N, C-alpha and C positions, 0 to 999 in steps of 0.2 A: 082785489087780489093783493095779498100781502107779499112784500119783498124782503121780509126780515131774514130769511135763510138763503137769499140769492146773492150771487156776486153782482157787481156793478154791471158786468156784461150781460148776465142773465136778465137783470131788470131792464136793460136796454132792449134786449130781444123781446121781452114781453111788451114793451112800449111799441116796438116795431110791429108786433103781432096785431096790435090794435089799429095800426095804420096801413098795414100791407095786406095783400091778397092771399098770403099763405095761411094754411090752416094751423091750428094749435098743434095738431099731430105732426105736421111737417117740422115745426120748430123743435118739438121734442125729439124727432128723429135726427135732426142735424146736431142738436145738443148732445145726443147719445154718441154720435160719431166723434164729436170733439172730445168728449170724455174718454172715448176709446183711444184717441191719439195721446191724450195726457197720460194714460196708463201704460201704453205700449210704444211710446216714442222711440225707445231704444231698439225695437225690432224692425225688420225690413217690412214696411207697410206699403202695399201697392194701392193704387187708386181704387181698384176693384174691391179690395178688402174694406177700405173706408166707406165706399158707397154701399157695400153690403151691410155695414153696421147701421146705416140709415135706411135700409130697405128701399134704395133708389137705384136707378140706372146710373152709371158713372157720369154720363153727360148731364143729366138733370141734377145730380148731386153737386157737381162742380158749379153749375149756374146758381143753384140755391145757396150753397155755402158762401160763394163769393158775394152774392147779394146780401146775405145776412151779416157777414163778418168783414167784408171789404177786401178779403184776400182769398186766393185759391186755397184749397186744402193743402196742396204741396207747399205753398209759401207759408201757411200757418204752421205746418209741421216743421219746416226748416227753422222758422223763428223760435218755435218751442225748443227744438234741439239746441240751437245756439244759446238760448237763455239758460238751459240746463247746463250746457258746457261752461258758460261763464261762472255759474255757481260752483261747479266742480273745480274749475281752475282756481277760483278764489279760496276754496277749501284746501288747496295744496296738492291736488291730484296731478299726476304726470299727464302731459298733453296726449301722449299715445293712449294711455288708459282712458282718458276723457273721450277721445275720438271714438273708440269702440263702445264705450258706455252710453254714448248718446245716439248710437245707431249708424255711424259712418263706417264703411268697410275699408276706407283708404285714408291714411293720414294726410296725403297731399290734397285729396278732395275736401276733407274736413278743414284743412288750413286755408284753402282758397275760399270756401264758403264762409268761414269764420271771418276772414279778412274783408270779404265783400260786405258782410252784415255789420261788422263793428268798426272797420277802418284800421284794425290792427291784426297782425298775425297772432295766433294763440300764444306764442313765446313772448311777443311784445306785450300782449295783454297781461300775461303772468308777471312780467317784470314791472309793468305799470302798477298793477295791483299790489305787489310786494313792496313797492317803493312808498306806498301810502302809509 
């Protein structure tokens, strides 16, 4: 199995596949849902939507995703959104714009989640990045 066109994480999943009881199809389904999150992180994504992209029930999907990636789908989506938010803030976008662009509906919720994940409020992060 060649890993030349695979990311590090995809190669790790393939390695897990060789050691774990999941079928190759299951890995492909979960990867597909992860790819869906990467494409549509800015939309309101419900757990049922994500599970449907993997053709699994929501409960089985959460168990399998967590076992494969070490995070629940919600935590993965949150981390993806915060990562994108950091990129947007670093590129000079306003914090309110970033909030809505990464899928949050409330600036206060975005700010509290951002601070929980990074240790800084979005404004503090912006000031720190601009000071560099």
